C-alpha positions as CSV (number, residue, x, y, z in Angstrom):
1,M,-13.0,0.0,7.4
2,D,-11.3,-1.4,10.4
3,T,-7.5,-1.7,10.7
4,T,-7.5,-5.5,10.5
5,A,-9.6,-5.6,7.3
6,L,-7.5,-2.8,5.8
7,Y,-4.2,-4.6,6.4
8,G,-5.7,-7.8,5.2
9,K,-6.6,-6.2,1.9
10,L,-3.2,-4.5,1.7
11,T,-1.5,-7.9,2.3
12,E,-3.4,-9.4,-0.7
13,I,-2.4,-6.4,-2.9
14,F,1.3,-6.6,-1.8
15,H,1.4,-10.3,-2.5
16,D,-0.1,-9.8,-5.9
17,V,1.9,-6.8,-7.0
18,F,5.3,-8.1,-5.8
19,D,4.4,-11.8,-6.6
20,D,5.7,-12.7,-3.1
21,D,3.4,-14.4,-0.6
22,D,6.1,-14.1,2.1
23,I,5.8,-10.3,2.5
24,V,4.5,-9.5,5.9
25,V,2.6,-6.2,5.7
26,S,3.0,-4.1,8.8
27,S,2.8,-0.4,9.6
28,S,6.6,-0.1,9.7
29,L,7.2,-1.8,6.3
30,T,9.0,0.4,3.8
31,A,10.3,0.0,0.2
32,D,13.7,-0.8,1.6
33,D,12.3,-4.0,3.2
34,V,11.0,-5.5,-0.1
35,D,13.7,-6.5,-2.7
36,A,11.4,-6.1,-5.7
37,W,10.0,-2.7,-4.7
38,D,11.3,-0.4,-7.5
39,S,9.8,2.7,-9.0
40,L,7.6,0.8,-11.5
41,K,6.3,-1.6,-8.8
42,H,5.6,1.5,-6.6
43,I,3.4,2.9,-9.4
44,R,1.6,-0.4,-9.9
45,L,1.1,-0.7,-6.1
46,I,-0.4,2.7,-5.8
47,L,-2.7,2.2,-8.9
48,T,-3.8,-1.2,-7.6
49,I,-4.6,0.3,-4.2
50,E,-6.6,3.2,-5.7
51,K,-8.6,0.7,-7.8
52,A,-9.2,-1.7,-4.9
53,F,-10.3,0.9,-2.4
54,K,-12.0,3.1,-5.1
55,I,-10.0,6.2,-4.0
56,S,-7.4,8.4,-5.6
57,F,-4.2,9.9,-4.3
58,T,-2.4,13.1,-5.3
59,S,1.2,12.9,-6.2
60,S,2.0,15.1,-3.2
61,E,0.2,12.6,-0.9
62,V,2.1,9.7,-2.4
63,G,5.4,11.5,-2.1
64,Q,4.9,12.1,1.6
65,L,4.4,8.4,2.5
66,K,7.2,7.0,4.6
67,N,5.9,3.5,5.3
68,V,2.9,1.3,5.0
69,G,1.4,2.8,8.2
70,D,1.3,6.2,6.6
71,L,-0.3,4.6,3.5
72,A,-2.9,2.8,5.7
73,E,-3.8,6.1,7.4
74,L,-4.2,7.8,4.1
75,I,-6.4,5.0,2.8
76,A,-8.5,5.2,5.9
77,S,-8.9,8.9,5.6
78,K,-10.2,8.6,2.0
79,A,-12.2,5.4,2.2
80,V,-15.7,6.0,3.5
């Protein structure tokens, strides 16, 4: 999956999970940048991404993510 398609799909997921169509998904986006991003939304986000991309993450992988760029790289490494 190319980067544009990956970020396009992530944008749809972020808009749905956070119910905010104004979120601009970029590689530097972090939880601090999204007001509604709390621990429960984080879990929902990860589960939604796993389902959408038909992949799964370990808790260690999720714990090491610093921003959406790290998340996109992790998705790309697992999605075939």
